[in-house]
C-alpha positions in Angstrom: -20.6 42.1 -122.3 -22.2 45.4 -124.6 -23.9 45.8 -120.1 -20.5 45.7 -118.7 -17.5 43.9 -117.7 -17.4 40.2 -116.4 -14.3 38.5 -114.7 -13.7 35.1 -116.5 -12.3 31.8 -115.4 -9.6 29.9 -116.5 -10.6 26.1 -116.1 -9.5 22.6 -117.0 -12.1 20.1 -118.3 -12.0 16.9 -117.1 -10.1 15.3 -120.7 -7.4 17.8 -120.0 -8.5 20.8 -122.0 -8.1 24.6 -121.1 -11.4 27.2 -120.9 -12.2 30.0 -119.9 -15.8 29.9 -118.1 -18.0 32.8 -117.6 -20.7 32.3 -114.9 -24.2 33.9 -114.0 -24.0 36.8 -116.6 -27.5 38.4 -116.6 -29.5 38.4 -119.7 -32.2 40.5 -118.5 -33.7 42.5 -115.8 -35.0 39.6 -112.1 -37.9 39.0 -112.6 -39.2 39.8 -109.6 -42.3 42.6 -107.9 -44.6 43.9 -110.8 -42.3 41.7 -113.0 -43.2 38.1 -111.6 -45.6 36.0 -114.4 -44.0 38.9 -116.7 -42.5 39.2 -120.1 -38.6 39.9 -119.7 -36.9 43.2 -119.6 -33.8 43.9 -121.0 -30.9 44.0 -118.4 -30.0 47.2 -117.2 -25.8 47.9 -117.9 -23.7 47.3 -114.2 -20.7 49.6 -113.3 -16.8 47.7 -112.2 -16.8 44.5 -113.1 -19.2 41.4 -112.8 -17.5 38.8 -110.5 -19.1 35.8 -112.9 -16.5 32.5 -111.6 -19.4 31.2 -109.3 -22.3 28.6 -110.8 -25.5 30.6 -110.3 -28.8 29.0 -108.5 -31.1 26.9 -110.6 -34.2 28.7 -111.5 -36.8 27.4 -108.3 -38.1 24.5 -108.3 -39.6 21.5 -106.5 -37.2 18.3 -106.4 -38.5 15.8 -108.8 -37.4 12.6 -106.3 -37.1 14.8 -102.6 -40.2 17.5 -102.8 -37.2 19.8 -100.9 -37.7 23.2 -103.1 -33.8 24.6 -104.5 -33.4 27.6 -106.5 -33.9 31.6 -106.6 -37.2 33.1 -108.4 -34.3 35.5 -109.5 -32.9 33.2 -112.5 -32.5 35.1 -115.2 -28.6 34.5 -116.2 -26.7 32.8 -119.1 -23.0 31.1 -118.7 -20.5 30.8 -121.4 -17.9 28.5 -121.2 -14.8 29.4 -124.9 -12.1 27.9 -125.7 -10.2 30.4 -127.4 -10.8 34.4 -126.5 -8.7 35.3 -129.4 -8.2 33.7 -133.2 -8.1 34.2 -136.3 -11.7 32.9 -136.9 -14.6 33.2 -134.1 -15.6 30.2 -133.1 -19.6 29.2 -134.1 -21.4 29.3 -131.0 -24.0 26.7 -129.5 -26.5 27.4 -127.2 -28.5 25.0 -124.9 -31.7 24.9 -123.7 -31.8 22.3 -121.1 -34.9 19.8 -120.5 -36.7 19.2 -117.1 -40.6 19.2 -118.3 -40.5 22.9 -118.0 -40.6 22.1 -114.1 -36.9 21.0 -113.2 -33.8 22.1 -114.8 -30.3 23.5 -113.7 -28.4 25.3 -116.3 -25.2 25.7 -114.9 -22.0 23.6 -115.3 -22.6 21.7 -112.1 -25.8 20.0 -114.7 -24.2 20.7 -118.2 -20.5 21.0 -117.8 -18.7 22.0 -121.0 -16.2 19.9 -120.8 -17.0 17.3 -123.7 -17.5 20.0 -125.8 -14.0 22.0 -124.9 -12.6 19.8 -126.8 -13.5 21.9 -129.6 -13.0 25.0 -130.4 -16.2 26.6 -130.3 -18.4 28.8 -127.6 -20.8 26.8 -125.9 -23.7 29.4 -123.5 -26.2 28.0 -120.8 -29.4 29.4 -121.1 -31.3 29.6 -117.7 -35.5 31.0 -117.6 -38.9 30.7 -115.8 -40.0 27.3 -114.9 -43.1 25.9 -114.1 -46.1 28.9 -112.9 -43.7 31.6 -112.6 -42.3 30.6 -115.8 -46.0 29.3 -118.0 -48.5 31.0 -116.1 -51.3 32.1 -118.2 -54.0 34.0 -118.5 -56.4 35.5 -121.7 -57.2 39.4 -120.6 -54.1 41.8 -122.2 -54.6 43.7 -118.8 -53.3 41.7 -116.6 -50.3 41.2 -119.1 -49.4 37.8 -118.6 -50.2 35.4 -121.8 -48.4 33.0 -121.0 -44.7 31.8 -122.2 -42.7 34.3 -120.2 -40.1 30.9 -119.8 -39.9 31.4 -123.7 -39.4 35.1 -123.9 -36.6 34.5 -121.4 -35.1 32.2 -123.7 -36.1 34.7 -126.9 -34.5 37.7 -124.7 -31.4 35.5 -124.3 -30.6 35.2 -128.0 -30.7 38.7 -128.5 -28.3 38.7 -125.7 -26.0 36.4 -127.6 -26.3 37.4 -130.6 -25.2 41.2 -129.5 -22.6 39.8 -127.1 -21.0 36.1 -128.1 -18.0 38.7 -129.9 -17.0 39.6 -126.0 -16.3 35.8 -125.9 -14.8 35.1 -129.6 -18.0 33.8 -130.5 -19.5 34.2 -134.2 -22.7 35.7 -134.3 -23.8 34.4 -137.9 -23.0 31.0 -136.6 -25.6 30.4 -133.8 -26.7 26.5 -132.9 -29.8 26.2 -131.0 -29.8 22.8 -129.3 -31.3 21.2 -126.7 -32.6 17.9 -125.0 -35.7 16.2 -123.8 -38.2 20.2 -123.2 -35.6 22.2 -124.1 -35.6 19.8 -127.7 -39.3 20.8 -127.8 -39.1 24.5 -127.1 -35.6 24.7 -130.1 -38.1 23.0 -132.1 -41.3 25.8 -131.2 -38.8 28.6 -131.6 -37.9 28.1 -135.1 -41.1 29.6 -135.9 -41.1 32.1 -133.8 -41.1 35.6 -135.8 -38.9 37.1 -133.2 -36.5 34.7 -133.3 -35.1 35.0 -137.4 -31.3 35.4 -137.4 -30.7 34.1 -133.9 -29.9 31.0 -134.5 -28.7 29.5 -137.9 -29.0 26.0 -137.2 -31.0 23.4 -135.1 -30.6 19.8 -132.8 -33.4 18.9 -131.3 -32.3 15.5 -129.1 -34.8 13.8 -128.2 -38.1 15.7 -127.7 -40.1 16.8 -130.4 -44.1 18.7 -129.8 -46.2 18.8 -131.6 -49.6 20.2 -129.7 -50.0 22.8 -127.3 -52.0 20.9 -124.5 -53.4 23.0 -121.4 -55.1 21.3 -118.2 -59.2 23.2 -117.9 -59.2 25.6 -115.5 -55.1 25.3 -114.9 -54.8 29.3 -113.2 -58.0 28.6 -110.7 -57.2 25.1 -110.1 -53.7 26.1 -108.9 -54.6 29.5 -107.2 -57.4 27.0 -105.5 -54.9 24.2 -104.3 -53.0 27.2 -102.7 -55.3 28.2 -100.7 -57.3 30.8 -103.0 -61.0 31.1 -101.1 -62.2 33.8 -104.5 -63.9 33.5 -106.9 -63.0 32.6 -110.7 -61.9 35.5 -111.6 -58.9 36.2 -113.5 -57.6 40.1 -111.6 -58.7 38.4 -108.7 -56.6 34.9 -108.4 -53.2 36.6 -110.2 -53.0 39.3 -107.4 -53.4 36.1 -105.1 -50.6 34.8 -106.5 -48.4 37.8 -107.0 -48.2 38.0 -103.5 -47.3 34.3 -102.4 -43.6 33.5 -101.7 -41.7 32.0 -104.6 -41.7 29.2 -102.6 -44.7 28.1 -102.7 -45.8 28.4 -106.2 -43.7 25.6 -106.5 -46.1 23.5 -105.6 -47.5 22.1 -108.6 -49.6 18.8 -107.5 -53.1 19.7 -108.8 -53.4 16.8 -111.7 -56.1 14.2 -111.0 -55.6 10.0 -111.8 -57.4 10.4 -115.0 -55.1 13.4 -115.7 -51.9 11.8 -115.3 -52.7 8.4 -117.3 -53.5 10.5 -120.1 -50.2 11.6 -120.4 -50.3 15.2 -118.6 -46.9 15.4 -117.8 -46.0 19.1 -117.1 -48.3 21.0 -115.3 -47.6 24.5 -116.8 -46.1 24.4 -120.6 -46.0 26.5 -123.6 -49.4 28.1 -124.4 -51.5 29.6 -127.2 -51.3 33.5 -126.0 -54.4 35.8 -127.0 -53.5 37.3 -129.8 -53.6 40.9 -129.7 -50.7 40.4 -126.8 -48.0 43.3 -127.7 -45.1 40.4 -126.8 -47.1 37.7 -127.7 -44.8 34.5 -129.5 -47.1 31.2 -130.2 -50.8 32.4 -131.3 -51.2 29.8 -133.6 -51.5 25.5 -132.7 -48.3 24.0 -133.4 -50.0 22.4 -136.2 -50.6 25.4 -137.9 -47.1 27.4 -137.5 -45.4 23.9 -138.8 -47.8 24.2 -142.2 -46.5 27.2 -142.8 -44.8 27.4 -146.0 -43.5 31.3 -145.5 -41.5 30.1 -142.0 -38.7 31.5 -142.2 -36.9 28.8 -140.4 -37.6 26.2 -143.6 -34.0 26.8 -144.6 -31.7 26.7 -141.9 -30.1 22.7 -141.7 -32.1 20.7 -138.8 -30.4 18.2 -136.9 -33.1 15.8 -136.0 -31.9 13.2 -133.1 -32.8 10.3 -130.4 -30.8 7.0 -128.9 -32.4 3.4 -129.5 -34.2 3.5 -126.7 -35.8 6.5 -125.8 -38.0 5.4 -123.6 -35.8 3.0 -120.8 -35.8 5.4 -118.6 -39.6 4.3 -118.2 -38.2 1.2 -117.2 -38.1 2.0 -113.6 -41.8 2.5 -113.6 -43.3 -0.8 -114.7 -40.2 -2.6 -112.9 -41.2 -1.4 -109.6 -45.4 -0.2 -109.9 -47.0 -4.1 -111.4 -50.4 -2.1 -111.8 -49.1 -0.5 -114.4 -49.5 -3.9 -116.2 -53.6 -4.1 -115.3 -53.1 -0.7 -116.1 -52.5 -0.6 -119.6 -54.4 -4.4 -120.1 -57.8 -2.4 -119.2 -56.7 1.2 -121.0 -54.3 0.3 -124.2 -55.5 3.7 -124.4 -53.0 5.7 -122.8 -50.2 4.4 -124.9 -51.7 6.4 -127.4 -49.9 9.5 -128.6 -52.2 13.1 -127.4 -53.3 14.2 -130.9 -54.7 10.1 -131.7 -56.6 10.0 -128.4 -58.1 13.9 -128.9 -58.7 12.8 -132.9 -60.7 9.3 -132.3 -63.8 7.2 -129.6 -63.0 5.1 -127.4 -63.5 2.2 -129.3 -61.5 3.1 -131.9 -58.3 4.2 -129.6 -58.4 0.8 -127.8 -58.3 -1.0 -131.0 -54.9 1.1 -132.8 -53.5 0.9 -129.5 -53.7 -2.9 -129.1 -52.8 -2.8 -132.8 -49.6 -1.1 -132.2 -49.4 -3.4 -128.6 -48.9 -6.5 -130.9 -46.5 -4.8 -133.5 -44.1 -4.6 -130.5 -44.8 -7.8 -128.3 -46.2 -10.4 -130.6 -49.0 -12.5 -129.1 -47.7 -12.1 -125.8 -48.9 -11.1 -122.4 -47.4 -8.1 -120.9 -45.3 -10.1 -118.6 -43.2 -8.3 -114.8 -41.5 -11.8 -115.4 -40.4 -10.4 -119.1 -37.7 -7.7 -118.9 -38.0 -7.8 -122.6 -41.5 -7.1 -121.9 -40.9 -4.2 -120.6 -37.8 -2.9 -122.7 -40.9 -3.8 -125.6 -43.3 -1.7 -124.2 -40.1 1.6 -123.2 -39.4 1.6 -127.0 -43.4 2.0 -128.0 -43.9 4.7 -125.5 -41.0 6.7 -127.8 -40.6 5.2 -131.4 -39.0 7.1 -132.7 -40.4 6.1 -136.2 -43.6 6.6 -135.2 -42.6 10.1 -133.7 -40.9 10.8 -137.4 -44.6 10.4 -138.6 -46.3 12.4 -137.1 -44.1 14.8 -137.7 -44.2 15.1 -141.5 -45.7 17.7 -141.9 -43.0 19.6 -140.2 -40.3 17.5 -142.0 -41.4 18.1 -145.0 -41.1 22.0 -145.0 -37.1 22.6 -144.6 -34.5 22.1 -147.0 -31.5 19.7 -144.9 -32.5 17.1 -142.4 -29.8 14.9 -140.9 -31.7 11.9 -138.3 -29.4 11.0 -136.2 -29.8 7.7 -133.6 -27.1 6.9 -130.9 -27.6 2.9 -130.2 -24.5 3.0 -128.0 -22.3 5.3 -125.6 -19.3 6.7 -126.9 -16.1 6.7 -124.5 -16.0 10.3 -124.5 -19.2 11.3 -124.8 -20.0 12.2 -121.4 -22.5 15.5 -121.7 
């Protein structure tokens, strides 16, 4: 690479294809000490050969199911997998962004292995970036130098690294596809409209994830600090100093949402946010709908694949099956099923009327019944209906020149990505 030499490993995929892997290549300085919460800084060159044969730890996080803290704060690494180190023409590059509500996920081959993609002649790169509070803490005061979206800026720096260095792995710097799923897909969508990303990628694939608004929980940083033991006033200078001094493990405790906020659809505590437009490195200074409406955006000429599956909401099945009280909640508050921008626009009575109409569209005149698994399926389908999402995205999609829609209704026997 431009920063130093790296040691590779020749591996065999589960389908019998061989490929070269480079695990844990740093693309930025470790975001430790005074760099915590701050924008990433370029990686410093190293001497000798860096061993890139072992998967790097994931970015520090709390396990969604067990609550166990895993990973480390020093996590700005990417992983490169290439089928061929030499060929007549450089290979297309696929840069992947993991999902996980901006709070969880592992970018290594332990979670997102290259085996399926290495059946083809491509260069596949996965990017680790800061999550949770470490990646998305935000303060409006310019002097604090924490305007927010450090996790997104990590990705931008990684893409700059890929553009500059993919040639060393037989990648084509003029043929880079950015793709992701869930929140990773939403991130790719947002980065299409970031001026700093122009020419860093040339195609985009969005898989099961889109974002239309930047939601922010009121007094988030203050509430978070109090949750972790802060006793002072709502002073952002003091709050930042307090959070900067805590062990990284403490910052993974994100259980601060009220029951009402949880029911209102706040799935992520810390996530992308609007930044102070006067911050020198700000990347999101307008609401997403305003960005999508900009006719001058650089991304309008690049091809986009918009993908999903037949039962996007099937992952919600277990919650309805295991928590019968959700049925009663939906009967009393059907508006919880509506998209955030609809709830924000209309009064409560109108919200409930709209929600009931949409429920009838999917269930007919049937009542929600825990004994009827197909009712659960229909509710899950309603929550994630791709057609509704496409209508909500009309302003975003109308500006793009090349759009392809992909709907996965069966699982191909070889597709195990």
